[in-house]
C-alpha positions in Angstrom: 69.1 -56.5 150.0 68.9 -53.0 148.7 67.3 -50.1 150.6 65.0 -47.7 149.0 67.8 -45.1 148.7 70.2 -47.5 147.1 67.5 -48.6 144.7 66.9 -44.9 143.8 70.6 -44.4 143.4 70.5 -47.0 140.7 67.6 -45.2 139.0 67.7 -44.6 135.3 67.1 -40.9 135.7 70.4 -39.3 136.7 68.9 -36.4 138.8 66.9 -38.9 140.9 70.1 -41.0 141.3 72.2 -38.0 142.3 69.6 -36.9 144.9 69.6 -40.4 146.4 73.4 -40.5 146.5 73.4 -37.2 148.3 71.0 -38.5 150.9 73.1 -41.7 151.3 76.2 -39.5 152.0 74.2 -37.5 154.6 73.0 -40.7 156.3 76.6 -42.2 156.3 77.9 -39.0 157.8 75.4 -39.3 160.6 76.2 -42.9 161.2 80.0 -42.1 161.3 79.4 -39.4 163.9 77.4 -41.8 166.0 80.2 -44.4 165.8 82.9 -41.8 166.7 80.7 -40.7 169.7 80.4 -44.3 170.8 84.2 -44.8 170.5 84.8 -41.7 172.6 82.3 -42.8 175.2 84.2 -46.1 175.4 87.4 -44.1 176.2 89.1 -44.3 172.8 91.2 -41.3 172.0 91.0 -39.1 168.9 94.3 -40.3 167.7 93.1 -43.9 167.8 89.9 -43.0 165.9 91.8 -40.9 163.3 94.4 -43.6 162.8 91.8 -46.2 162.2 90.0 -43.9 159.7 93.3 -43.1 158.0 94.2 -46.8 157.7 90.9 -47.5 156.0 91.4 -44.7 153.6 94.8 -46.1 152.6 93.2 -49.5 152.0 90.9 -47.9 149.4 93.8 -46.4 147.4 94.6 -48.2 144.1 
């Protein structure tokens, strides 16, 4: 199931798609900040959070 933003990101017009991608990035940044805040509220340390993020980044590398 695609959201309106992901549908727009697939748009034929490149400027519309670029705008949608920018909005998706902003939304993902907000979501990430919320998750970090939740992790901190659960007592997780910055090192644990950073290590998990770093591990995920390494998994993306070719």
